[in-house]
mmJSON file of the N, C-alpha and C atoms, coordinates in Angstrom:
{"data_MODEL":{"atom_site":{
"group_PDB":["ATOM","ATOM","ATOM","ATOM","ATOM","ATOM","ATOM","ATOM","ATOM","ATOM","ATOM","ATOM","ATOM","ATOM","ATOM","ATOM","ATOM","ATOM","ATOM","ATOM","ATOM","ATOM","ATOM","ATOM","ATOM","ATOM","ATOM","ATOM","ATOM","ATOM","ATOM","ATOM","ATOM","ATOM","ATOM","ATOM","ATOM","ATOM","ATOM","ATOM","ATOM","ATOM","ATOM","ATOM","ATOM","ATOM","ATOM","ATOM","ATOM","ATOM","ATOM","ATOM","ATOM","ATOM","ATOM","ATOM","ATOM","ATOM","ATOM","ATOM","ATOM","ATOM","ATOM","ATOM","ATOM","ATOM","ATOM","ATOM","ATOM","ATOM","ATOM","ATOM","ATOM","ATOM","ATOM","ATOM","ATOM","ATOM","ATOM","ATOM","ATOM","ATOM","ATOM","ATOM","ATOM","ATOM","ATOM","ATOM","ATOM","ATOM","ATOM","ATOM","ATOM","ATOM","ATOM","ATOM","ATOM","ATOM","ATOM","ATOM","ATOM","ATOM","ATOM","ATOM","ATOM","ATOM","ATOM","ATOM","ATOM","ATOM","ATOM","ATOM","ATOM","ATOM","ATOM","ATOM","ATOM","ATOM","ATOM","ATOM","ATOM","ATOM","ATOM","ATOM","ATOM","ATOM","ATOM","ATOM","ATOM","ATOM","ATOM","ATOM","ATOM","ATOM","ATOM","ATOM","ATOM","ATOM","ATOM","ATOM","ATOM","ATOM","ATOM","ATOM","ATOM","ATOM","ATOM","ATOM","ATOM","ATOM","ATOM","ATOM","ATOM","ATOM","ATOM","ATOM","ATOM","ATOM","ATOM","ATOM","ATOM","ATOM","ATOM","ATOM","ATOM","ATOM","ATOM","ATOM","ATOM","ATOM","ATOM","ATOM","ATOM","ATOM","ATOM","ATOM","ATOM","ATOM","ATOM","ATOM","ATOM","ATOM","ATOM"],
"id":[1,2,3,4,5,6,7,8,9,10,11,12,13,14,15,16,17,18,19,20,21,22,23,24,25,26,27,28,29,30,31,32,33,34,35,36,37,38,39,40,41,42,43,44,45,46,47,48,49,50,51,52,53,54,55,56,57,58,59,60,61,62,63,64,65,66,67,68,69,70,71,72,73,74,75,76,77,78,79,80,81,82,83,84,85,86,87,88,89,90,91,92,93,94,95,96,97,98,99,100,101,102,103,104,105,106,107,108,109,110,111,112,113,114,115,116,117,118,119,120,121,122,123,124,125,126,127,128,129,130,131,132,133,134,135,136,137,138,139,140,141,142,143,144,145,146,147,148,149,150,151,152,153,154,155,156,157,158,159,160,161,162,163,164,165,166,167,168,169,170,171,172,173,174,175,176,177,178,179,180,181,182,183],
"type_symbol":["N","C","C","N","C","C","N","C","C","N","C","C","N","C","C","N","C","C","N","C","C","N","C","C","N","C","C","N","C","C","N","C","C","N","C","C","N","C","C","N","C","C","N","C","C","N","C","C","N","C","C","N","C","C","N","C","C","N","C","C","N","C","C","N","C","C","N","C","C","N","C","C","N","C","C","N","C","C","N","C","C","N","C","C","N","C","C","N","C","C","N","C","C","N","C","C","N","C","C","N","C","C","N","C","C","N","C","C","N","C","C","N","C","C","N","C","C","N","C","C","N","C","C","N","C","C","N","C","C","N","C","C","N","C","C","N","C","C","N","C","C","N","C","C","N","C","C","N","C","C","N","C","C","N","C","C","N","C","C","N","C","C","N","C","C","N","C","C","N","C","C","N","C","C","N","C","C","N","C","C","N","C","C"],
"label_atom_id":["N","CA","C","N","CA","C","N","CA","C","N","CA","C","N","CA","C","N","CA","C","N","CA","C","N","CA","C","N","CA","C","N","CA","C","N","CA","C","N","CA","C","N","CA","C","N","CA","C","N","CA","C","N","CA","C","N","CA","C","N","CA","C","N","CA","C","N","CA","C","N","CA","C","N","CA","C","N","CA","C","N","CA","C","N","CA","C","N","CA","C","N","CA","C","N","CA","C","N","CA","C","N","CA","C","N","CA","C","N","CA","C","N","CA","C","N","CA","C","N","CA","C","N","CA","C","N","CA","C","N","CA","C","N","CA","C","N","CA","C","N","CA","C","N","CA","C","N","CA","C","N","CA","C","N","CA","C","N","CA","C","N","CA","C","N","CA","C","N","CA","C","N","CA","C","N","CA","C","N","CA","C","N","CA","C","N","CA","C","N","CA","C","N","CA","C","N","CA","C","N","CA","C","N","CA","C","N","CA","C","N","CA","C"],
"label_alt_id":[null,null,null,null,null,null,null,null,null,null,null,null,null,null,null,null,null,null,null,null,null,null,null,null,null,null,null,null,null,null,null,null,null,null,null,null,null,null,null,null,null,null,null,null,null,null,null,null,null,null,null,null,null,null,null,null,null,null,null,null,null,null,null,null,null,null,null,null,null,null,null,null,null,null,null,null,null,null,null,null,null,null,null,null,null,null,null,null,null,null,null,null,null,null,null,null,null,null,null,null,null,null,null,null,null,null,null,null,null,null,null,null,null,null,null,null,null,null,null,null,null,null,null,null,null,null,null,null,null,null,null,null,null,null,null,null,null,null,null,null,null,null,null,null,null,null,null,null,null,null,null,null,null,null,null,null,null,null,null,null,null,null,null,null,null,null,null,null,null,null,null,null,null,null,null,null,null,null,null,null,null,null,null],
"label_comp_id":["UNK","UNK","UNK","UNK","UNK","UNK","UNK","UNK","UNK","UNK","UNK","UNK","UNK","UNK","UNK","UNK","UNK","UNK","UNK","UNK","UNK","UNK","UNK","UNK","UNK","UNK","UNK","UNK","UNK","UNK","UNK","UNK","UNK","UNK","UNK","UNK","UNK","UNK","UNK","UNK","UNK","UNK","UNK","UNK","UNK","UNK","UNK","UNK","UNK","UNK","UNK","UNK","UNK","UNK","UNK","UNK","UNK","UNK","UNK","UNK","UNK","UNK","UNK","UNK","UNK","UNK","UNK","UNK","UNK","UNK","UNK","UNK","UNK","UNK","UNK","UNK","UNK","UNK","UNK","UNK","UNK","UNK","UNK","UNK","UNK","UNK","UNK","UNK","UNK","UNK","UNK","UNK","UNK","UNK","UNK","UNK","UNK","UNK","UNK","UNK","UNK","UNK","UNK","UNK","UNK","UNK","UNK","UNK","UNK","UNK","UNK","UNK","UNK","UNK","UNK","UNK","UNK","UNK","UNK","UNK","UNK","UNK","UNK","UNK","UNK","UNK","UNK","UNK","UNK","UNK","UNK","UNK","UNK","UNK","UNK","UNK","UNK","UNK","UNK","UNK","UNK","UNK","UNK","UNK","UNK","UNK","UNK","UNK","UNK","UNK","UNK","UNK","UNK","UNK","UNK","UNK","UNK","UNK","UNK","UNK","UNK","UNK","UNK","UNK","UNK","UNK","UNK","UNK","UNK","UNK","UNK","UNK","UNK","UNK","UNK","UNK","UNK","UNK","UNK","UNK","UNK","UNK","UNK"],
"label_asym_id":["A","A","A","A","A","A","A","A","A","A","A","A","A","A","A","A","A","A","A","A","A","A","A","A","A","A","A","A","A","A","A","A","A","A","A","A","A","A","A","A","A","A","A","A","A","A","A","A","A","A","A","A","A","A","A","A","A","A","A","A","A","A","A","A","A","A","A","A","A","A","A","A","A","A","A","A","A","A","A","A","A","A","A","A","A","A","A","A","A","A","A","A","A","A","A","A","A","A","A","A","A","A","A","A","A","A","A","A","A","A","A","A","A","A","A","A","A","A","A","A","A","A","A","A","A","A","A","A","A","A","A","A","A","A","A","A","A","A","A","A","A","A","A","A","A","A","A","A","A","A","A","A","A","A","A","A","A","A","A","A","A","A","A","A","A","A","A","A","A","A","A","A","A","A","A","A","A","A","A","A","A","A","A"],
"label_entity_id":["1","1","1","1","1","1","1","1","1","1","1","1","1","1","1","1","1","1","1","1","1","1","1","1","1","1","1","1","1","1","1","1","1","1","1","1","1","1","1","1","1","1","1","1","1","1","1","1","1","1","1","1","1","1","1","1","1","1","1","1","1","1","1","1","1","1","1","1","1","1","1","1","1","1","1","1","1","1","1","1","1","1","1","1","1","1","1","1","1","1","1","1","1","1","1","1","1","1","1","1","1","1","1","1","1","1","1","1","1","1","1","1","1","1","1","1","1","1","1","1","1","1","1","1","1","1","1","1","1","1","1","1","1","1","1","1","1","1","1","1","1","1","1","1","1","1","1","1","1","1","1","1","1","1","1","1","1","1","1","1","1","1","1","1","1","1","1","1","1","1","1","1","1","1","1","1","1","1","1","1","1","1","1"],
"label_seq_id":[1,1,1,2,2,2,3,3,3,4,4,4,5,5,5,6,6,6,7,7,7,8,8,8,9,9,9,10,10,10,11,11,11,12,12,12,13,13,13,14,14,14,15,15,15,16,16,16,17,17,17,18,18,18,19,19,19,20,20,20,21,21,21,22,22,22,23,23,23,24,24,24,25,25,25,26,26,26,27,27,27,28,28,28,29,29,29,30,30,30,31,31,31,32,32,32,33,33,33,34,34,34,35,35,35,36,36,36,37,37,37,38,38,38,39,39,39,40,40,40,41,41,41,42,42,42,43,43,43,44,44,44,45,45,45,46,46,46,47,47,47,48,48,48,49,49,49,50,50,50,51,51,51,52,52,52,53,53,53,54,54,54,55,55,55,56,56,56,57,57,57,58,58,58,59,59,59,60,60,60,61,61,61],
"pdbx_PDB_ins_code":[null,null,null,null,null,null,null,null,null,null,null,null,null,null,null,null,null,null,null,null,null,null,null,null,null,null,null,null,null,null,null,null,null,null,null,null,null,null,null,null,null,null,null,null,null,null,null,null,null,null,null,null,null,null,null,null,null,null,null,null,null,null,null,null,null,null,null,null,null,null,null,null,null,null,null,null,null,null,null,null,null,null,null,null,null,null,null,null,null,null,null,null,null,null,null,null,null,null,null,null,null,null,null,null,null,null,null,null,null,null,null,null,null,null,null,null,null,null,null,null,null,null,null,null,null,null,null,null,null,null,null,null,null,null,null,null,null,null,null,null,null,null,null,null,null,null,null,null,null,null,null,null,null,null,null,null,null,null,null,null,null,null,null,null,null,null,null,null,null,null,null,null,null,null,null,null,null,null,null,null,null,null,null],
"Cartn_x":[-71.706,-71.466,-69.931,-69.445,-67.791,-67.686,-66.61,-66.13,-65.142,-64.993,-63.897,-62.919,-61.878,-60.903,-60.976,-60.344,-60.407,-59.911,-58.825,-58.188,-59.167,-59.874,-60.856,-61.991,-62.313,-63.469,-63.087,-61.942,-61.362,-61.3,-60.782,-60.647,-62.101,-63.125,-64.409,-64.953,-64.656,-65.238,-64.431,-63.272,-62.582,-63.292,-63.548,-64.232,-65.471,-66.189,-67.638,-67.614,-66.445,-66.435,-66.03,-65.072,-64.566,-65.748,-66.533,-67.604,-68.668,-68.828,-69.958,-69.585,-68.117,-67.6,-67.548,-67.877,-67.843,-66.564,-65.543,-64.099,-64.07,-64.989,-64.97,-65.525,-64.716,-65.241,-65.973,-67.241,-68.049,-67.618,-67.858,-67.497,-68.102,-69.453,-70.136,-69.498,-68.913,-68.209,-67.042,-66.192,-65.021,-65.353,-66.337,-66.738,-67.09,-67.901,-68.211,-66.882,-66.023,-64.818,-64.03,-63.911,-63.184,-63.846,-65.21,-65.83,-65.823,-65.872,-65.998,-64.529,-63.554,-62.098,-61.763,-62.756,-62.611,-61.684,-61.759,-60.904,-59.382,-58.964,-57.561,-56.838,-55.901,-55.127,-54.571,-53.948,-53.428,-54.452,-55.521,-56.624,-57.186,-57.188,-57.872,-56.875,-55.525,-54.524,-54.569,-54.658,-54.642,-55.861,-56.951,-58.291,-58.099,-57.419,-57.185,-56.38,-55.147,-54.167,-54.738,-55.713,-56.331,-57.565,-57.946,-59.166,-58.541,-57.541,-56.91,-56.532,-55.918,-55.753,-56.996,-58.132,-59.277,-60.105,-59.767,-60.501,-59.688,-58.267,-57.277,-56.381,-56.806,-56.045,-54.955,-55.027,-54.011,-52.802,-52.951,-51.896,-51.09,-51.787,-51.165,-50.819,-50.713,-50.268,-48.784],
"Cartn_y":[76.354,76.722,76.319,77.231,77.203,76.168,75.383,74.283,74.936,74.568,74.983,73.906,74.403,73.313,72.742,71.563,70.978,72.03,72.79,73.705,74.821,75.361,76.285,75.876,74.649,74.059,73.928,73.541,73.254,74.786,75.84,77.107,77.738,77.255,77.759,77.073,75.797,75.135,75.624,75.928,76.7,77.903,78.714,80.037,79.903,78.858,78.683,78.258,77.433,76.977,78.188,79.013,80.058,81.301,81.423,82.335,81.649,80.38,79.865,80.124,80.008,80.346,81.789,82.729,84.128,84.674,84.001,84.378,85.45,85.552,86.482,87.894,88.794,90.124,90.778,91.098,91.73,93.438,94.03,95.558,96.282,95.907,96.631,96.43,95.28,94.769,95.653,95.737,96.504,98.058,98.573,100.072,100.066,99.265,99.373,99.319,98.377,98.383,99.659,100.079,101.439,102.534,102.643,103.69,103.53,102.393,102.37,102.589,102.538,102.908,104.247,105.108,106.66,106.625,105.703,105.579,105.869,105.461,105.708,104.457,104.51,103.23,102.562,103.15,102.551,101.804,102.279,101.702,100.472,100.566,99.538,98.422,98.762,97.898,97.075,97.767,97.023,96.137,96.606,95.812,94.586,94.427,93.162,92.338,93.025,92.132,91.433,92.169,91.572,90.516,90.73,89.599,88.493,88.634,87.582,86.358,86.339,85.071,84.504,85.113,84.462,83.925,84.522,83.799,82.649,82.705,81.614,81.172,80.528,80.316,79.535,78.487,77.533,77.99,79.113,79.738,80.712,81.275,82.291,81.975,80.539,80.23,80.265],
"Cartn_z":[14.633,15.958,16.447,16.921,17.242,18.366,18.132,19.06,20.085,21.204,22.118,22.481,22.834,22.981,24.487,24.755,26.208,27.191,26.766,27.754,28.052,27.059,27.237,27.998,27.925,28.758,30.122,30.354,31.728,32.342,31.732,32.267,32.548,31.733,32.014,33.282,33.453,34.6,35.795,35.697,36.997,37.214,36.29,36.479,37.157,36.594,37.141,38.612,38.964,40.27,41.269,40.798,41.507,41.753,40.68,40.709,41.726,41.817,42.66,44.206,44.325,45.751,46.122,45.099,45.368,45.149,44.548,44.488,43.209,42.495,41.171,41.539,41.444,41.763,40.509,40.831,39.588,39.817,38.649,38.669,39.858,40.027,41.296,42.647,42.715,44.062,44.194,43.068,43.087,43.255,42.52,42.9,44.368,44.988,46.497,47.254,47.06,47.874,47.721,46.549,46.471,47.029,47.028,47.641,49.104,49.673,51.098,51.653,50.678,51.154,50.763,50.401,50.041,48.718,47.965,46.769,47.017,48.235,48.547,48.126,47.376,46.922,48.125,49.217,50.224,50.898,51.353,52.001,51.214,49.78,49.086,49.036,48.994,49.018,50.379,51.465,52.751,52.92,52.33,52.452,51.716,50.535,49.774,50.402,51.035,51.679,53.058,53.69,54.725,54.516,53.415,52.763,52.235,51.414,50.572,51.431,52.675,53.344,53.735,53.907,54.266,53.153,51.987,50.646,50.352,50.22,49.806,50.879,51.962,53.027,52.959,52.129,51.845,51.148,50.305,49.537,50.494,51.453,52.129,53.766,54.019,55.307,55.521],
"occupancy":[1.0,1.0,1.0,1.0,1.0,1.0,1.0,1.0,1.0,1.0,1.0,1.0,1.0,1.0,1.0,1.0,1.0,1.0,1.0,1.0,1.0,1.0,1.0,1.0,1.0,1.0,1.0,1.0,1.0,1.0,1.0,1.0,1.0,1.0,1.0,1.0,1.0,1.0,1.0,1.0,1.0,1.0,1.0,1.0,1.0,1.0,1.0,1.0,1.0,1.0,1.0,1.0,1.0,1.0,1.0,1.0,1.0,1.0,1.0,1.0,1.0,1.0,1.0,1.0,1.0,1.0,1.0,1.0,1.0,1.0,1.0,1.0,1.0,1.0,1.0,1.0,1.0,1.0,1.0,1.0,1.0,1.0,1.0,1.0,1.0,1.0,1.0,1.0,1.0,1.0,1.0,1.0,1.0,1.0,1.0,1.0,1.0,1.0,1.0,1.0,1.0,1.0,1.0,1.0,1.0,1.0,1.0,1.0,1.0,1.0,1.0,1.0,1.0,1.0,1.0,1.0,1.0,1.0,1.0,1.0,1.0,1.0,1.0,1.0,1.0,1.0,1.0,1.0,1.0,1.0,1.0,1.0,1.0,1.0,1.0,1.0,1.0,1.0,1.0,1.0,1.0,1.0,1.0,1.0,1.0,1.0,1.0,1.0,1.0,1.0,1.0,1.0,1.0,1.0,1.0,1.0,1.0,1.0,1.0,1.0,1.0,1.0,1.0,1.0,1.0,1.0,1.0,1.0,1.0,1.0,1.0,1.0,1.0,1.0,1.0,1.0,1.0,1.0,1.0,1.0,1.0,1.0,1.0],
"B_iso_or_equiv":[0.0,0.0,0.0,0.0,0.0,0.0,0.0,0.0,0.0,0.0,0.0,0.0,0.0,0.0,0.0,0.0,0.0,0.0,0.0,0.0,0.0,0.0,0.0,0.0,0.0,0.0,0.0,0.0,0.0,0.0,0.0,0.0,0.0,0.0,0.0,0.0,0.0,0.0,0.0,0.0,0.0,0.0,0.0,0.0,0.0,0.0,0.0,0.0,0.0,0.0,0.0,0.0,0.0,0.0,0.0,0.0,0.0,0.0,0.0,0.0,0.0,0.0,0.0,0.0,0.0,0.0,0.0,0.0,0.0,0.0,0.0,0.0,0.0,0.0,0.0,0.0,0.0,0.0,0.0,0.0,0.0,0.0,0.0,0.0,0.0,0.0,0.0,0.0,0.0,0.0,0.0,0.0,0.0,0.0,0.0,0.0,0.0,0.0,0.0,0.0,0.0,0.0,0.0,0.0,0.0,0.0,0.0,0.0,0.0,0.0,0.0,0.0,0.0,0.0,0.0,0.0,0.0,0.0,0.0,0.0,0.0,0.0,0.0,0.0,0.0,0.0,0.0,0.0,0.0,0.0,0.0,0.0,0.0,0.0,0.0,0.0,0.0,0.0,0.0,0.0,0.0,0.0,0.0,0.0,0.0,0.0,0.0,0.0,0.0,0.0,0.0,0.0,0.0,0.0,0.0,0.0,0.0,0.0,0.0,0.0,0.0,0.0,0.0,0.0,0.0,0.0,0.0,0.0,0.0,0.0,0.0,0.0,0.0,0.0,0.0,0.0,0.0,0.0,0.0,0.0,0.0,0.0,0.0],
"pdbx_formal_charge":[null,null,null,null,null,null,null,null,null,null,null,null,null,null,null,null,null,null,null,null,null,null,null,null,null,null,null,null,null,null,null,null,null,null,null,null,null,null,null,null,null,null,null,null,null,null,null,null,null,null,null,null,null,null,null,null,null,null,null,null,null,null,null,null,null,null,null,null,null,null,null,null,null,null,null,null,null,null,null,null,null,null,null,null,null,null,null,null,null,null,null,null,null,null,null,null,null,null,null,null,null,null,null,null,null,null,null,null,null,null,null,null,null,null,null,null,null,null,null,null,null,null,null,null,null,null,null,null,null,null,null,null,null,null,null,null,null,null,null,null,null,null,null,null,null,null,null,null,null,null,null,null,null,null,null,null,null,null,null,null,null,null,null,null,null,null,null,null,null,null,null,null,null,null,null,null,null,null,null,null,null,null,null],
"auth_seq_id":[1,1,1,2,2,2,3,3,3,4,4,4,5,5,5,6,6,6,7,7,7,8,8,8,9,9,9,10,10,10,11,11,11,12,12,12,13,13,13,14,14,14,15,15,15,16,16,16,17,17,17,18,18,18,19,19,19,20,20,20,21,21,21,22,22,22,23,23,23,24,24,24,25,25,25,26,26,26,27,27,27,28,28,28,29,29,29,30,30,30,31,31,31,32,32,32,33,33,33,34,34,34,35,35,35,36,36,36,37,37,37,38,38,38,39,39,39,40,40,40,41,41,41,42,42,42,43,43,43,44,44,44,45,45,45,46,46,46,47,47,47,48,48,48,49,49,49,50,50,50,51,51,51,52,52,52,53,53,53,54,54,54,55,55,55,56,56,56,57,57,57,58,58,58,59,59,59,60,60,60,61,61,61],
"auth_comp_id":["UNK","UNK","UNK","UNK","UNK","UNK","UNK","UNK","UNK","UNK","UNK","UNK","UNK","UNK","UNK","UNK","UNK","UNK","UNK","UNK","UNK","UNK","UNK","UNK","UNK","UNK","UNK","UNK","UNK","UNK","UNK","UNK","UNK","UNK","UNK","UNK","UNK","UNK","UNK","UNK","UNK","UNK","UNK","UNK","UNK","UNK","UNK","UNK","UNK","UNK","UNK","UNK","UNK","UNK","UNK","UNK","UNK","UNK","UNK","UNK","UNK","UNK","UNK","UNK","UNK","UNK","UNK","UNK","UNK","UNK","UNK","UNK","UNK","UNK","UNK","UNK","UNK","UNK","UNK","UNK","UNK","UNK","UNK","UNK","UNK","UNK","UNK","UNK","UNK","UNK","UNK","UNK","UNK","UNK","UNK","UNK","UNK","UNK","UNK","UNK","UNK","UNK","UNK","UNK","UNK","UNK","UNK","UNK","UNK","UNK","UNK","UNK","UNK","UNK","UNK","UNK","UNK","UNK","UNK","UNK","UNK","UNK","UNK","UNK","UNK","UNK","UNK","UNK","UNK","UNK","UNK","UNK","UNK","UNK","UNK","UNK","UNK","UNK","UNK","UNK","UNK","UNK","UNK","UNK","UNK","UNK","UNK","UNK","UNK","UNK","UNK","UNK","UNK","UNK","UNK","UNK","UNK","UNK","UNK","UNK","UNK","UNK","UNK","UNK","UNK","UNK","UNK","UNK","UNK","UNK","UNK","UNK","UNK","UNK","UNK","UNK","UNK","UNK","UNK","UNK","UNK","UNK","UNK"],
"auth_asym_id":["A","A","A","A","A","A","A","A","A","A","A","A","A","A","A","A","A","A","A","A","A","A","A","A","A","A","A","A","A","A","A","A","A","A","A","A","A","A","A","A","A","A","A","A","A","A","A","A","A","A","A","A","A","A","A","A","A","A","A","A","A","A","A","A","A","A","A","A","A","A","A","A","A","A","A","A","A","A","A","A","A","A","A","A","A","A","A","A","A","A","A","A","A","A","A","A","A","A","A","A","A","A","A","A","A","A","A","A","A","A","A","A","A","A","A","A","A","A","A","A","A","A","A","A","A","A","A","A","A","A","A","A","A","A","A","A","A","A","A","A","A","A","A","A","A","A","A","A","A","A","A","A","A","A","A","A","A","A","A","A","A","A","A","A","A","A","A","A","A","A","A","A","A","A","A","A","A","A","A","A","A","A","A"],
"auth_atom_id":["N","CA","C","N","CA","C","N","CA","C","N","CA","C","N","CA","C","N","CA","C","N","CA","C","N","CA","C","N","CA","C","N","CA","C","N","CA","C","N","CA","C","N","CA","C","N","CA","C","N","CA","C","N","CA","C","N","CA","C","N","CA","C","N","CA","C","N","CA","C","N","CA","C","N","CA","C","N","CA","C","N","CA","C","N","CA","C","N","CA","C","N","CA","C","N","CA","C","N","CA","C","N","CA","C","N","CA","C","N","CA","C","N","CA","C","N","CA","C","N","CA","C","N","CA","C","N","CA","C","N","CA","C","N","CA","C","N","CA","C","N","CA","C","N","CA","C","N","CA","C","N","CA","C","N","CA","C","N","CA","C","N","CA","C","N","CA","C","N","CA","C","N","CA","C","N","CA","C","N","CA","C","N","CA","C","N","CA","C","N","CA","C","N","CA","C","N","CA","C","N","CA","C","N","CA","C","N","CA","C","N","CA","C"],
"pdbx_PDB_model_num":[1,1,1,1,1,1,1,1,1,1,1,1,1,1,1,1,1,1,1,1,1,1,1,1,1,1,1,1,1,1,1,1,1,1,1,1,1,1,1,1,1,1,1,1,1,1,1,1,1,1,1,1,1,1,1,1,1,1,1,1,1,1,1,1,1,1,1,1,1,1,1,1,1,1,1,1,1,1,1,1,1,1,1,1,1,1,1,1,1,1,1,1,1,1,1,1,1,1,1,1,1,1,1,1,1,1,1,1,1,1,1,1,1,1,1,1,1,1,1,1,1,1,1,1,1,1,1,1,1,1,1,1,1,1,1,1,1,1,1,1,1,1,1,1,1,1,1,1,1,1,1,1,1,1,1,1,1,1,1,1,1,1,1,1,1,1,1,1,1,1,1,1,1,1,1,1,1,1,1,1,1,1,1]
}}}
């Protein structure tokens, strides 16, 4: 069985925590967002710019 490094383990733990918070976008979610915005890059861009501060408030204050 393959062993992972401490760094890989820490990254996995961070990923699991972000996924539990709903911060990891799954392919179906991305597809839904794109279709909801008529696959218009400008609308999709605006959507993420509006949502990002709500998801990561400390980074965008």
